[in-house]
C-alpha positions in Angstrom: 168.7 106.3 197.1 171.6 104.4 198.5 171.7 103.1 201.9 175.4 102.6 203.4 176.2 100.2 206.3 179.4 100.4 207.6 180.7 97.4 209.5 183.4 98.8 211.8 186.4 96.9 214.0 189.3 97.9 216.2 190.2 101.6 216.2 190.7 102.4 219.9 190.3 105.9 221.0 191.0 107.7 224.2 193.9 107.6 226.9 193.5 104.1 228.0 192.0 101.2 226.4 188.8 102.3 225.2 185.6 100.3 225.8 184.2 101.3 222.4 185.6 100.4 219.0 184.9 100.5 215.5 185.8 97.8 212.5 187.6 99.4 209.8 187.8 103.1 209.5 186.6 106.3 211.4 185.9 108.1 208.2 182.3 107.6 207.1 181.2 108.7 203.5 177.7 108.8 202.4 175.3 111.0 200.1 172.9 113.8 200.5 169.4 112.5 200.9 170.4 109.0 202.0 170.6 107.4 205.3 174.0 106.0 207.0 174.4 103.6 209.8 177.4 103.2 212.0 178.0 100.1 214.2 179.7 100.9 217.6 181.0 97.8 219.3 181.5 97.8 223.3 182.4 95.5 226.2 179.3 93.5 226.8 179.6 94.3 230.6 178.4 97.9 229.4 175.1 96.4 228.0 173.0 98.3 230.3 174.6 101.6 230.0 172.8 104.4 228.0 174.5 104.9 224.4 174.4 108.0 222.6 175.4 109.8 219.3 177.3 113.2 220.1 178.2 115.9 217.7 181.6 118.0 217.9 185.3 117.2 217.5 185.8 117.9 221.4 184.8 115.1 223.5 184.1 117.3 226.6 181.7 119.9 224.6 180.0 117.7 221.9 176.2 118.1 221.6 174.3 114.9 222.3 172.2 114.4 219.4 170.2 111.0 220.4 170.4 108.5 223.4 169.4 105.0 223.5 167.0 105.7 226.5 164.9 108.2 224.7 161.8 107.1 222.9 162.6 106.9 219.2 160.3 107.0 216.3 160.8 105.7 212.7 160.8 109.4 211.3 163.5 110.6 213.7 166.4 111.8 211.8 168.9 110.0 214.4 168.0 106.9 215.8 170.0 104.2 218.2 169.3 100.7 218.3 171.1 98.3 220.9 172.0 94.7 220.6 173.1 93.8 224.1 173.8 90.3 223.3 176.4 91.0 220.6 177.6 94.3 222.3 177.0 96.4 219.2 174.7 99.7 219.1 173.9 101.0 215.7 173.1 104.7 215.1 171.2 105.3 211.8 171.2 109.0 210.2 168.5 109.7 207.8 168.0 112.2 205.3 171.5 113.3 205.0 172.4 116.9 204.4 175.5 118.6 203.7 175.3 120.5 207.0 175.2 117.0 208.8 179.0 116.6 207.6 181.0 116.7 210.9 182.9 114.9 213.6 180.7 112.7 215.8 181.3 110.4 218.8 179.7 107.0 219.6 179.4 107.3 223.3 178.4 105.2 226.3 177.5 106.8 229.7 179.7 105.6 232.6 180.2 106.6 236.2 183.1 108.9 236.2 184.3 109.3 232.6 182.2 108.4 229.6 183.5 105.8 226.8 183.7 107.2 223.3 185.2 106.6 219.8 185.5 109.7 217.3 184.3 109.5 213.7 184.0 111.8 210.8 180.9 111.8 208.6 181.2 113.2 205.1 178.2 114.1 203.2 178.9 113.9 199.2 176.4 115.4 196.6 173.5 113.2 195.8 174.2 110.3 193.1 172.3 110.3 190.0 
């Protein structure tokens, strides 16, 4: 089983200067059956805001899959951990399936309009 950890930096999304960014590419590749982790960086003044993982290309209608303020267990398919000191929240998706391939958002709740960055997850056939 392969574990892919993406360390991502500076791809801004949205109309103004977004407060959420990635290091490297917004294209994520992983393998069927394996996990993948994505690190989403944010301005530290957002440290107490709720972080979330949302599925769907259109920001306004994406489906929230996991939120940082929900109770999370090791066996959950998707989990979020938040390092408030470094301003990074990590989304981990386990037991990837082909049907998990899609567009996702790293999002942060804000008063008014939430902040977010768009990512594309590709799930390849399991490696031998």
